[in-house]
C-alpha atoms as one frame of an Amber mdcrd trajectory, in Angstrom:
protein
 174.566  42.661 166.678 176.475  45.531 165.097 176.317  48.036 167.962 179.279
  48.260 170.343 178.956  50.203 173.593 181.769  51.531 175.774 181.223  53.235
 179.117 183.661  55.394 181.043 183.533  58.231 183.574 185.098  61.626 182.859
 185.008  64.438 185.439 182.226  62.633 187.318 180.028  62.319 184.209 179.242
  58.872 182.775 179.896  58.692 179.033 178.399  55.930 176.893 180.016  55.769
 173.450 178.139  53.992 170.674 179.815  52.486 167.609 177.849  50.992 164.742
 174.141  50.933 163.969 171.196  51.576 166.286 168.412  49.577 164.663 165.400
  47.438 165.546 166.280  44.309 167.474 169.343  43.502 169.546 171.038  46.848
 168.921 168.205  48.997 170.295 167.657  46.556 173.166 171.363  46.597 174.071
 171.429  50.395 174.128 168.260  50.583 176.230 169.522  47.973 178.705 172.954
  49.562 178.961 171.564  53.025 179.612 169.075  51.720 182.184 171.984  50.083
 184.014 174.079  53.273 183.858 171.172  55.335 185.195 170.997  53.200 188.341
 174.283  54.741 189.469 174.623  57.998 187.531 172.353  61.026 187.191 174.416
  62.722 184.460 175.041  60.831 181.232 176.560  61.820 177.911 175.615  59.617
 174.991 178.442  59.936 172.470 177.023  59.042 169.060 180.086  59.979 166.979
 180.609  56.313 166.067 177.005  55.739 164.938 176.754  55.316 161.192 173.023
  54.538 160.987 169.912  54.827 163.142 166.388  53.743 162.243 163.025  54.746
 163.729 163.334  52.051 166.393 166.703  53.484 167.405 165.184  56.964 167.654
 162.355  55.515 169.723 164.907  53.946 172.053 166.670  57.303 172.522 163.354
  58.973 173.322 162.263  56.235 175.753 165.544  56.241 177.662 165.640  60.033
 177.772 162.076  60.132 179.082 162.821  57.502 181.749 165.955  59.368 182.797
 164.148  62.694 183.130 161.324  61.207 185.190 163.942  59.652 187.496 165.667
  63.008 187.975 168.579  62.225 185.654 169.712  63.885 182.431 171.137  62.614
 179.153 172.956  64.862 176.698 173.835  63.803 173.150 177.246  64.444 171.645
 179.127  63.851 168.409 176.182  63.518 166.066 177.051  63.155 162.412 175.316
  65.347 159.854 172.819  62.644 158.918 171.717  62.128 162.530 171.575  65.891
 163.119 169.346  66.243 160.049 167.139  63.424 161.311 166.683  65.101 164.696
 165.927  68.385 162.916 163.318  66.835 160.610 161.590  64.974 163.452 161.768
  68.068 165.713 163.591  65.972 168.319 166.325  68.590 168.335 163.964  70.533
 170.627 163.858  67.585 173.066 167.522  66.615 173.348 170.461  68.802 174.315
 172.938  68.226 171.489 176.652  69.086 171.585 179.358  68.885 168.942 181.591
  66.670 171.076 181.877  64.806 174.349 183.928  67.539 176.043 181.284  70.212
 175.358 178.504  67.988 176.736 180.522  67.277 179.905 181.240  70.997 180.301
 177.505  71.740 179.990 176.811  69.523 183.016 179.448  71.387 185.011 178.043
  74.785 183.976 174.597  73.638 185.103 175.931  72.648 188.518 177.725  75.940
 189.050
């Protein structure tokens, strides 16, 4: 497995940072399982993808599935730190209209606080 996940809480928002590749198999499963676990205790999650160097269609499917599960459970996931390649991929697939995307972790966290105000 090439994907490494780190979780921490900043200003009451849970941040999951991904490093490596999100591809079919253990990597996608690990991300899905980790986010499901996080969502049992947190309603506001930032997924920091600045360390992701590759994502395949299975990885995109995992992001969509987790996002959909979160929304139906009353939670929200914001994406942060996307590289140009991943941004282009979300643009091409029109998923940029589904996800809230921010340049960095701090902006995504601030967006949750603006929403609560």
